[in-house]
C-alpha positions as CSV (number, residue, x, y, z in Angstrom):
1,X,97.1,-25.5,417.2
2,X,95.8,-25.9,413.8
3,X,93.7,-22.6,413.7
4,X,96.8,-20.8,414.6
5,X,98.8,-22.3,412.0
6,X,96.1,-21.6,409.0
7,X,97.1,-17.8,408.5
8,X,100.9,-18.5,408.2
9,X,99.5,-21.1,405.3
10,X,97.3,-18.5,404.0
11,X,99.8,-15.8,403.4
12,X,101.9,-18.5,401.5
13,X,99.3,-19.3,399.1
14,X,98.5,-15.9,398.1
15,X,101.9,-14.9,397.7
16,X,102.3,-18.0,395.5
17,X,99.3,-17.6,393.6
18,X,100.3,-13.6,393.0
19,X,103.9,-14.6,392.1
20,X,102.9,-17.2,389.6
21,X,100.2,-14.7,388.0
22,X,102.8,-11.8,388.0
23,X,105.4,-14.5,386.4
24,X,103.2,-15.7,383.8
25,X,102.3,-12.0,382.7
26,X,105.7,-10.9,382.6
27,X,106.9,-13.9,380.7
28,X,104.2,-13.2,378.4
29,X,105.5,-9.4,378.3
30,X,109.2,-10.3,378.2
31,X,108.7,-12.5,375.2
32,X,106.4,-10.6,372.9
33,X,107.9,-6.9,373.6
34,X,111.5,-8.2,372.8
35,X,110.0,-10.2,369.2
36,X,108.1,-6.9,368.5
37,X,111.1,-4.6,369.1
38,X,113.6,-6.9,367.1
39,X,111.1,-7.2,364.3
40,X,110.6,-3.6,364.2
41,X,114.3,-3.1,364.4
42,X,115.3,-5.2,361.4
43,X,112.3,-3.9,359.4
44,X,113.4,-0.5,360.0
45,X,117.3,-1.0,359.8
46,X,117.1,-2.5,356.8
47,X,114.7,0.1,354.9
48,X,117.4,2.6,356.6
49,X,120.5,0.7,355.5
50,X,119.0,0.6,351.8
51,X,118.5,4.2,352.0
52,X,122.0,4.9,353.2
53,X,123.5,2.3,350.3
54,X,121.1,4.0,347.9
55,X,122.7,7.5,349.0
56,X,126.4,6.1,348.4
57,X,125.5,4.5,344.9
58,X,124.0,8.4,343.9
59,X,127.1,9.8,345.5
60,X,129.1,7.5,343.2
61,X,127.5,8.5,340.2
62,X,127.7,12.2,340.9
63,X,131.5,12.0,341.3
64,X,131.9,10.0,337.9
65,X,129.7,12.3,336.4
66,X,131.9,15.1,337.6
67,X,134.9,13.2,336.6
68,X,133.8,12.7,333.5
69,X,132.9,16.2,332.9
70,X,136.5,17.3,333.2
71,X,137.8,14.4,330.9
72,X,135.6,15.5,328.5
73,X,136.7,18.9,328.4
74,X,140.2,17.4,327.7
75,X,138.9,15.2,325.1
76,X,137.0,18.0,323.4
77,X,140.1,20.0,322.9
78,X,142.1,16.9,321.9
79,X,139.5,16.1,319.1
80,X,139.0,19.5,318.2
81,X,142.7,19.9,317.3
82,X,143.1,16.6,316.1
83,X,140.5,17.2,313.6
84,X,141.1,20.5,312.1
85,X,142.2,20.6,308.7
86,X,144.2,23.9,309.2
87,X,146.3,22.1,311.9
88,X,146.8,19.1,309.7
89,X,147.9,21.3,306.9
90,X,150.4,23.1,309.2
91,X,151.7,19.7,310.6
92,X,152.6,18.6,307.0
93,X,154.3,21.7,306.6
94,X,155.9,21.5,309.5
95,X,157.2,18.1,308.6
96,X,158.4,19.2,305.1
97,X,160.5,22.2,306.6
98,X,161.8,20.3,309.4
99,X,165.0,19.4,307.5
100,X,165.7,22.7,306.0
101,X,168.3,25.1,307.3
102,X,166.2,28.2,307.4
103,X,165.8,28.7,311.1
104,X,163.7,31.7,310.8
105,X,160.9,30.3,308.3
106,X,160.6,27.3,310.7
107,X,160.3,29.7,313.9
108,X,157.5,31.6,311.9
109,X,155.8,28.4,310.7
110,X,156.0,26.9,314.7
111,X,154.4,30.1,316.0
112,X,151.8,29.8,313.5
113,X,151.0,26.3,314.6
114,X,151.4,27.5,318.3
115,X,148.7,30.1,317.7
116,X,146.5,28.2,315.8
117,X,146.2,25.6,318.5
118,X,145.7,28.4,321.1
119,X,142.8,29.7,318.9
120,X,140.9,26.3,319.1
121,X,141.6,25.7,322.8
122,X,139.7,29.1,323.4
123,X,140.0,32.1,325.5
124,X,138.6,30.6,328.4
125,X,141.5,28.1,328.3
126,X,139.8,24.9,329.6
127,X,143.2,23.1,329.9
128,X,146.7,24.8,330.7
129,X,148.9,23.4,328.0
130,X,148.6,21.3,324.6
131,X,151.8,19.6,323.0
132,X,152.3,18.3,319.4
133,X,155.6,15.9,319.1
134,X,156.7,15.3,315.6
135,X,158.7,12.3,314.4
136,X,161.8,14.3,314.5
137,X,161.9,14.9,318.1
138,X,160.6,18.5,318.3
139,X,157.9,19.2,320.6
140,X,155.7,22.5,319.8
141,X,153.6,23.8,322.8
142,X,150.7,25.9,323.2
143,X,149.4,27.3,326.3
144,X,151.6,28.0,329.4
145,X,154.6,27.1,327.0
146,X,153.9,28.4,323.6
147,X,157.0,27.7,321.4
148,X,158.9,24.6,320.1
149,X,161.7,23.0,321.8
150,X,163.7,19.8,321.1
151,X,161.7,17.0,323.2
152,X,161.0,13.6,322.1
153,X,157.6,11.9,323.1
154,X,159.7,8.8,323.9
155,X,162.0,10.4,326.5
156,X,159.3,11.6,328.8
157,X,158.4,9.1,331.6
158,X,154.9,10.0,331.7
159,X,154.3,8.9,328.2
160,X,156.4,5.7,328.5
161,X,153.9,2.6,329.1
162,X,151.0,4.4,326.8
163,X,149.2,2.4,323.8
164,X,150.0,5.1,321.5
165,X,149.9,2.9,318.3
166,X,146.3,1.8,319.0
167,X,145.0,4.9,317.6
168,X,142.8,5.8,320.8
169,X,143.1,8.1,323.4
170,X,145.6,7.5,326.3
171,X,145.6,9.0,329.8
172,X,149.0,9.4,331.7
173,X,149.5,8.8,335.4
174,X,149.5,11.9,337.4
175,X,153.2,13.6,336.9
176,X,155.3,16.7,337.2
177,X,156.4,18.9,333.9
178,X,159.9,20.1,334.5
179,X,159.7,22.4,331.6
180,X,156.5,24.1,332.5
181,X,158.0,24.4,336.1
182,X,160.7,26.4,334.4
183,X,158.8,28.3,332.3
184,X,156.3,29.3,334.8
185,X,157.4,29.3,338.7
186,X,153.8,29.7,339.5
187,X,153.1,26.2,338.6
188,X,156.1,24.6,340.6
189,X,155.3,21.2,341.8
190,X,152.2,21.2,340.4
191,X,150.8,17.5,338.7
192,X,149.3,17.2,335.7
193,X,147.4,14.2,333.8
194,X,147.9,14.1,330.1
195,X,145.6,12.9,327.4
196,X,147.5,11.7,324.4
197,X,146.5,10.3,321.0
198,X,148.4,10.0,317.7
199,X,147.5,12.1,314.7
200,X,147.4,10.4,311.3
201,X,147.3,12.1,307.9
202,X,144.5,11.6,305.0
203,X,147.1,8.5,304.2
204,X,147.1,6.9,307.5
205,X,150.4,8.0,308.1
206,X,151.5,8.7,311.4
207,X,152.2,12.6,312.0
208,X,152.9,12.6,315.7
209,X,151.6,12.8,319.0
210,X,149.1,15.2,320.3
211,X,149.1,15.7,324.0
212,X,146.8,17.8,326.3
213,X,147.6,18.4,329.9
214,X,145.3,19.3,332.7
215,X,145.9,19.9,336.4
216,X,145.2,16.7,338.6
217,X,143.6,18.7,341.4
218,X,141.2,20.2,338.5
219,X,140.2,16.8,337.2
220,X,139.5,15.7,340.9
221,X,138.4,19.1,342.5
222,X,135.0,17.5,342.5
223,X,135.9,14.5,344.8
224,X,133.9,14.9,348.5
225,X,136.6,15.5,351.3
226,X,134.4,15.0,354.3
227,X,131.5,13.3,353.5
228,X,133.0,10.1,351.9
229,X,136.7,9.0,350.5
230,X,137.5,8.4,347.1
231,X,139.7,5.9,345.3
232,X,140.4,6.1,341.4
233,X,142.2,3.6,339.7
234,X,143.4,3.4,335.9
235,X,142.9,-0.1,334.4
236,X,146.2,-1.7,335.4
237,X,145.3,-0.9,338.9
238,X,147.2,2.0,339.8
239,X,145.7,4.4,342.0
240,X,145.6,7.7,340.4
241,X,143.8,9.5,343.3
242,X,145.2,10.0,345.5
243,X,148.4,9.6,344.0
244,X,151.2,7.7,345.7
245,X,153.0,5.2,343.6
246,X,153.1,4.1,339.8
247,X,152.7,0.5,341.0
248,X,149.3,-1.2,341.2
249,X,147.7,-0.8,344.4
250,X,146.6,-3.8,346.3
251,X,143.2,-2.4,347.2
252,X,142.3,-2.9,343.3
253,X,142.0,-6.6,343.9
254,X,138.9,-6.4,345.4
255,X,137.3,-4.5,342.0
256,X,138.3,-7.6,339.9
257,X,135.5,-8.9,338.4
258,X,133.0,-6.8,340.5
259,X,130.5,-4.9,338.3
260,X,129.5,-1.6,339.1
261,X,127.1,-0.6,341.5
262,X,127.8,-3.5,343.8
263,X,128.2,-3.2,347.6
264,X,131.7,-3.7,348.7
265,X,133.3,-3.8,352.1
266,X,136.9,-2.3,352.4
267,X,138.9,-3.4,355.4
268,X,136.1,-4.6,357.2
269,X,134.8,-1.1,358.3
270,X,134.2,0.8,355.0
271,X,130.9,0.3,352.8
272,X,132.0,1.1,349.2
273,X,130.3,1.3,345.7
274,X,132.6,1.4,342.5
275,X,131.5,2.9,339.3
276,X,133.3,2.9,335.8
277,X,134.3,6.1,334.0
278,X,132.7,6.4,330.4
279,X,135.7,8.9,329.3
280,X,138.4,7.1,330.6
281,X,137.6,3.6,331.5
282,X,138.8,4.3,335.3
283,X,137.4,2.7,338.3
284,X,136.0,5.2,340.7
285,X,135.4,3.8,344.3
286,X,133.5,5.8,346.6
287,X,133.2,4.8,350.3
288,X,132.2,5.4,353.5
289,X,132.7,4.5,357.1
290,X,129.9,1.9,358.2
291,X,129.8,3.7,361.6
292,X,128.8,6.9,359.8
293,X,126.9,5.6,356.9
294,X,124.8,3.6,359.4
295,X,124.4,6.4,361.7
296,X,120.6,6.6,361.3
297,X,120.5,2.9,362.1
298,X,122.3,3.2,365.0
299,X,120.0,6.1,366.1
300,X,117.1,4.5,365.7
301,X,118.3,1.5,367.5
302,X,119.1,3.4,370.5
303,X,115.5,4.9,370.4
304,X,114.0,1.7,369.7
305,X,115.6,0.4,373.0
306,X,114.9,3.1,375.1
307,X,111.3,3.0,374.0
308,X,111.3,-0.9,374.4
309,X,112.8,-0.3,378.1
310,X,110.1,2.3,378.8
311,X,107.3,-0.3,377.4
312,X,108.8,-2.9,379.7
313,X,108.7,-1.0,382.7
314,X,105.1,0.2,382.2
315,X,104.2,-3.5,381.2
316,X,105.8,-5.3,384.5
317,X,104.1,-2.5,386.4
318,X,100.7,-3.3,384.8
319,X,101.2,-7.2,385.5
320,X,102.1,-6.5,388.8
321,X,98.8,-4.7,389.4
322,X,96.9,-7.3,387.3
323,X,98.4,-9.7,389.9
324,X,97.4,-7.9,392.8
325,X,94.2,-7.2,391.4
326,X,93.2,-10.9,391.3
327,X,95.0,-12.1,394.0
328,X,93.0,-9.5,396.5
329,X,90.0,-11.5,395.7
330,X,91.2,-14.6,395.9
331,X,92.3,-13.8,399.4
332,X,89.0,-13.1,400.3
333,X,87.7,-16.4,398.8
334,X,90.5,-17.9,400.8
335,X,89.2,-16.4,404.1
336,X,86.0,-17.7,403.0
337,X,86.8,-21.4,403.5
338,X,89.6,-20.8,406.3
339,X,87.5,-23.3,408.5
340,X,87.3,-26.2,405.9
341,X,88.7,-29.1,407.4
342,X,90.5,-31.6,405.5
343,X,88.4,-34.4,406.1
344,X,85.0,-32.8,406.5
345,X,82.4,-33.9,403.8
346,X,80.3,-30.5,404.1
347,X,80.2,-27.5,402.2
348,X,81.7,-24.3,402.9
349,X,79.7,-21.0,403.3
350,X,79.5,-19.1,400.3
351,X,82.1,-16.8,399.1
352,X,81.5,-13.2,398.2
353,X,84.2,-12.2,395.4
354,X,84.3,-8.6,394.0
355,X,81.6,-7.9,391.8
356,X,84.0,-7.0,388.5
357,X,85.6,-10.4,388.8
358,X,82.5,-12.8,388.8
359,X,84.5,-15.4,387.2
360,X,85.8,-16.1,390.8
361,X,82.3,-17.6,391.9
362,X,83.2,-20.6,389.5
363,X,86.5,-20.9,391.2
364,X,84.8,-21.1,394.7
365,X,82.6,-23.7,393.4
366,X,85.8,-25.5,392.3
367,X,86.9,-25.4,395.6
368,X,83.7,-27.2,396.9
369,X,84.1,-29.6,394.2
370,X,87.8,-30.4,394.7
371,X,88.1,-30.3,398.1
372,X,88.9,-34.1,398.3
373,X,91.9,-33.4,396.1
374,X,93.2,-30.1,397.7
375,X,95.9,-32.0,399.6
376,X,97.3,-33.2,396.1
377,X,97.4,-29.9,394.6
378,X,98.8,-28.3,397.6
379,X,101.6,-31.0,397.2
380,X,102.3,-30.0,393.6
381,X,102.0,-26.3,394.3
382,X,105.0,-27.0,397.1
383,X,106.9,-28.9,394.7
384,X,106.5,-26.3,392.2
385,X,107.9,-24.0,394.9
386,X,110.6,-26.3,395.9
387,X,111.8,-26.2,391.9
388,X,111.6,-22.6,392.2
389,X,113.9,-22.0,395.2
390,X,116.1,-24.7,393.8
391,X,116.5,-22.7,390.7
392,X,117.1,-19.5,392.9
393,X,119.7,-21.1,394.7
394,X,121.5,-22.3,392.1
395,X,121.8,-18.7,390.6
396,X,122.9,-17.3,393.6
397,X,125.5,-19.9,393.8
398,X,126.8,-19.1,390.5
399,X,127.3,-15.3,391.6
400,X,129.1,-16.0,395.2
401,X,130.0,-18.8,397.4
402,X,126.9,-19.7,399.3
403,X,129.1,-20.9,402.4
404,X,130.4,-17.3,402.6
405,X,127.0,-15.7,402.2
406,X,125.7,-18.6,404.9
407,X,128.5,-17.7,407.4
408,X,127.9,-14.0,407.1
409,X,124.2,-14.3,407.7
410,X,124.5,-16.5,410.7
411,X,127.4,-14.0,412.0
412,X,124.8,-11.1,411.7
413,X,122.3,-13.0,413.4
414,X,124.8,-13.6,416.5
415,X,125.6,-9.8,416.4
416,X,121.8,-9.0,416.4
417,X,121.5,-11.3,419.8
418,X,124.3,-9.1,421.1
419,X,123.0,-6.1,420.2
420,X,126.1,-4.9,418.2
421,X,124.0,-2.3,415.7
422,X,126.9,-0.5,414.5
423,X,128.6,-3.7,413.3
424,X,125.5,-5.2,411.9
425,X,125.3,-2.1,409.7
426,X,128.9,-2.1,408.7
427,X,128.6,-5.8,407.8
428,X,125.4,-5.1,405.5
429,X,126.9,-2.5,404.0
430,X,130.0,-4.8,403.1
431,X,127.7,-7.6,401.8
432,X,125.5,-5.3,399.8
433,X,128.6,-3.6,398.2
434,X,130.1,-7.4,397.4
435,X,126.5,-8.5,395.9
436,X,126.2,-5.1,393.8
437,X,129.7,-5.4,392.6
438,X,129.6,-9.0,391.2
439,X,126.3,-8.8,389.6
440,X,126.9,-5.8,387.5
441,X,127.3,-7.0,384.3
442,X,127.7,-3.8,382.4
443,X,131.5,-4.2,382.0
444,X,134.4,-6.9,382.6
445,X,137.0,-4.1,383.3
446,X,137.1,-1.8,386.5
447,X,139.9,0.2,387.9
448,X,142.3,-1.4,390.5
449,X,140.8,0.8,392.8
450,X,137.4,-0.7,392.6
451,X,138.9,-3.9,392.8
452,X,140.9,-3.4,395.9
453,X,137.8,-1.6,397.7
454,X,136.0,-5.2,396.7
455,X,138.8,-7.2,398.4
456,X,138.9,-5.0,401.3
457,X,135.1,-5.2,402.0
458,X,135.6,-9.0,401.6
459,X,138.1,-9.1,404.1
460,X,136.0,-6.7,406.2
461,X,133.5,-9.4,406.1
462,X,135.9,-12.3,407.0
463,X,137.1,-10.1,410.0
464,X,133.9,-9.6,411.5
465,X,133.7,-13.4,411.4
466,X,137.3,-14.5,412.5
467,X,137.7,-11.2,414.6
468,X,141.2,-11.4,416.1
469,X,142.1,-14.4,414.0
470,X,142.7,-12.7,410.8
471,X,144.6,-9.4,410.1
472,X,145.1,-7.8,406.8
473,X,146.9,-5.2,405.5
474,X,146.5,-3.3,401.7
475,X,149.1,-0.8,400.8
476,X,148.9,0.2,397.4
477,X,150.3,3.6,395.9
478,X,147.5,6.3,394.8
479,X,148.6,6.2,391.3
480,X,147.8,2.7,390.6
481,X,144.0,3.1,391.8
482,X,143.1,4.3,388.4
483,X,144.7,1.9,386.2
484,X,142.5,-0.7,384.5
485,X,142.0,-4.2,385.1
486,X,140.0,-7.1,384.7
487,X,137.2,-7.4,387.2
488,X,137.4,-10.0,390.0
489,X,141.3,-10.9,390.0
490,X,142.3,-10.0,393.7
491,X,139.3,-11.5,395.7
492,X,139.7,-15.1,393.9
493,X,143.2,-15.2,395.3
494,X,141.9,-14.1,398.6
495,X,139.4,-16.8,398.7
496,X,141.8,-19.6,397.4
497,X,144.1,-18.5,400.4
498,X,141.0,-18.7,403.2
499,X,140.4,-22.3,402.0
500,X,143.9,-23.9,401.3
501,X,146.2,-21.5,403.0
502,X,144.7,-21.0,406.6
503,X,144.6,-24.5,407.7
504,X,146.4,-24.0,411.1
505,X,145.4,-22.2,413.8
506,X,144.7,-18.6,413.9
507,X,145.6,-15.8,413.8
508,X,146.1,-15.5,410.2
509,X,148.0,-12.8,408.5
510,X,147.4,-11.6,404.8
511,X,148.9,-8.5,402.9
512,X,148.6,-6.9,399.6
513,X,151.1,-4.7,398.4
514,X,151.1,-2.6,394.9
515,X,154.2,-1.5,393.1
516,X,154.8,0.6,389.9
517,X,157.6,0.6,388.0
518,X,159.6,-0.1,384.4
519,X,156.1,0.8,382.6
520,X,154.2,-2.1,384.6
521,X,152.2,-2.2,387.8
522,X,152.1,-5.1,390.2
523,X,150.3,-6.5,393.1
524,X,151.7,-8.8,395.6
525,X,149.3,-11.0,397.8
526,X,151.1,-12.7,400.6
527,X,149.9,-15.2,403.4
528,X,151.6,-16.7,406.2
529,X,150.2,-20.2,405.6
530,X,151.9,-23.3,404.7
531,X,152.4,-22.4,401.3
532,X,151.6,-24.6,398.2
533,X,152.7,-28.2,398.3
534,X,155.7,-28.8,396.2
535,X,154.0,-31.2,393.7
536,X,150.8,-28.8,393.2
537,X,153.3,-25.8,392.9
538,X,154.9,-27.4,389.9
539,X,151.7,-28.5,388.4
540,X,150.3,-25.2,388.7
541,X,153.5,-23.4,387.4
542,X,152.9,-25.5,384.3
543,X,149.5,-24.7,383.7
544,X,149.9,-21.1,384.1
545,X,153.1,-20.8,381.9
546,X,150.9,-22.8,379.2
547,X,147.9,-20.5,379.6
548,X,150.2,-17.4,379.7
549,X,152.0,-18.7,376.2
550,X,148.5,-18.6,374.3
551,X,145.5,-16.7,374.0
552,X,142.7,-18.7,376.0
553,X,138.9,-17.8,376.0
554,X,138.0,-17.3,379.8
555,X,134.6,-15.9,381.2
556,X,133.8,-14.0,383.8
557,X,131.5,-16.8,385.6
558,X,132.4,-16.2,389.5
559,X,132.0,-20.0,389.8
560,X,134.7,-20.5,387.3
561,X,137.3,-18.2,388.6
562,X,140.6,-19.8,390.1
563,X,144.1,-19.1,389.8
564,X,144.2,-20.6,386.3
565,X,141.3,-18.7,385.2
566,X,142.9,-15.2,386.4
567,X,146.1,-16.0,384.6
568,X,144.2,-16.4,381.6
569,X,142.1,-13.3,381.6
570,X,145.3,-11.2,382.6
571,X,147.1,-12.9,379.3
572,X,144.1,-11.6,377.3
573,X,143.9,-8.3,378.7
574,X,147.9,-7.3,378.8
575,X,149.1,-9.7,376.3
576,X,152.8,-10.6,376.6
577,X,152.9,-7.8,379.2
578,X,150.8,-10.1,381.7
579,X,152.3,-10.8,384.9
580,X,151.2,-13.8,387.0
581,X,153.6,-15.7,389.2
582,X,152.9,-17.8,392.2
583,X,155.7,-19.2,394.5
584,X,156.5,-20.0,398.4
585,X,158.6,-17.5,400.5
586,X,161.6,-18.8,402.5
587,X,159.9,-17.4,405.6
588,X,157.0,-19.1,405.3
589,X,153.6,-18.6,403.3
590,X,152.5,-18.3,399.7
591,X,152.6,-15.6,397.3
592,X,150.6,-14.7,394.0
593,X,152.0,-11.9,392.0
594,X,150.0,-10.5,389.2
595,X,150.3,-7.4,387.0
596,X,150.4,-5.7,383.7
597,X,151.2,-2.8,381.8
598,X,149.6,0.5,382.5
599,X,147.6,0.5,379.0
600,X,145.8,-2.9,378.1
601,X,147.0,-4.8,375.1
602,X,143.7,-6.6,374.4
603,X,139.8,-6.6,375.4
604,X,137.6,-8.7,377.2
605,X,134.1,-9.9,376.4
606,X,131.8,-7.2,378.1
607,X,134.6,-4.4,378.3
608,X,133.0,-1.6,376.9
609,X,133.1,1.5,379.1
């Protein structure tokens, strides 16, 4: 009797040792490889991120340099005209002639002044227009409009607000010049930015205001349009590029107190660097989407994850081979001591382990020396195995009702005794689909068709058990099968009905009906049980109403799913469009109505598709 039971014990011992060795190797691998992977990721990711941020800073410096180059051209024209002695002499003569009645002489003098300013501007015309506004309300233009006009500086809206008394150069906001539009239709709706400064004579008396105009698109033509987004603000916080309003932009608040070159975050999705224009004092912000800027980091992470998975697969295979390599000699060693009696004091025959694993000779000697403690060691091993089985059982219980699995296995066993091969195959297929469905953690969002297929297979398993005691019917329009829904919202309702609704004698009936209308889908689950108890129904309705009025934090743990949990997840996924109602029917039975909009309003944890 004892001799026949030893082979079974021998098999379990070898299997336990192999599992222990494999688990030890696997644990070491699963700890070391992820740590190495995480370290490599953060080290390389930080380097790539620093490189990307450095490129963003270089781009901002390039943009500011190009902007200053355009502004420098305008300032050079303004300085050359303002510092010209001939221009100053002509302006003084113009001021002296402004009160005379001889218009011919004034016209010739004005033409002479415009010609001189045009000559200073140059033949290449770096700016389209230069204007001088005297104190008498006359404007003398050179460029597109090269003549005089009765136009005072204080009447121009784009010059209002400029501190022209400071004696320094001032830049206007982007504006449209009606006079130039009327003179040259090609410039219709063209936008300009003006550089203005006050001109003084040798006695520091104000002679007038010199204005140099440049096209706005010319000033900002170096701004990148695809690689990055550029914002330009003046000292008052008005956004000059792209220009929309003469009011301060709220986005400028992030620049206050921030030095140039500091990394900024705009809207939580963009990384930005600010730089100041040396010519104008404008703040230039160059930003890029974090997703685009950090694309090399994500690509590296993807490669690293794939490499890590491949390395893990290879390491698991190696651990398995090592475990087998060691346990095979152990099996031989166990065979050599199979005849050892627990109460005997004689030594067993020497074992012959593999030549390349000579360390096992010491293990054989340890068996000889420790045979008195063998029973205690096996008790400890069995206790460890019991703990392992208990942990496994807890993990399985967290995924599916153990009573359901037990009943299904018992039913399959009965069908096996009766030779019901086809029914067994169908039941195993259904059960496999159920386990695969609930163990898949890649997404908590599925289509309604997938959810109903899971419910149908669950009911099919119950049908195998109860046979003619259970009848179910599922009718859902085809257009609803592709609607995205939270995972596991139908089967828990069916399970709840099986536990609490079908307390009377069979047969039991359960129906599922789908309907679409007014931008929503609904699913009605009805049973013919006694219905909800009045007190329990009122309590559930109050709790569901409270949950539908807030945004809870449900989880996808199977053990936590229930009527209240489903209402929370529908509320999180569909927002105010969520439908969840329970009640009793006048003809008997309980009904649970769930639904939502065709497009979800929110997201669930792990809902990436």
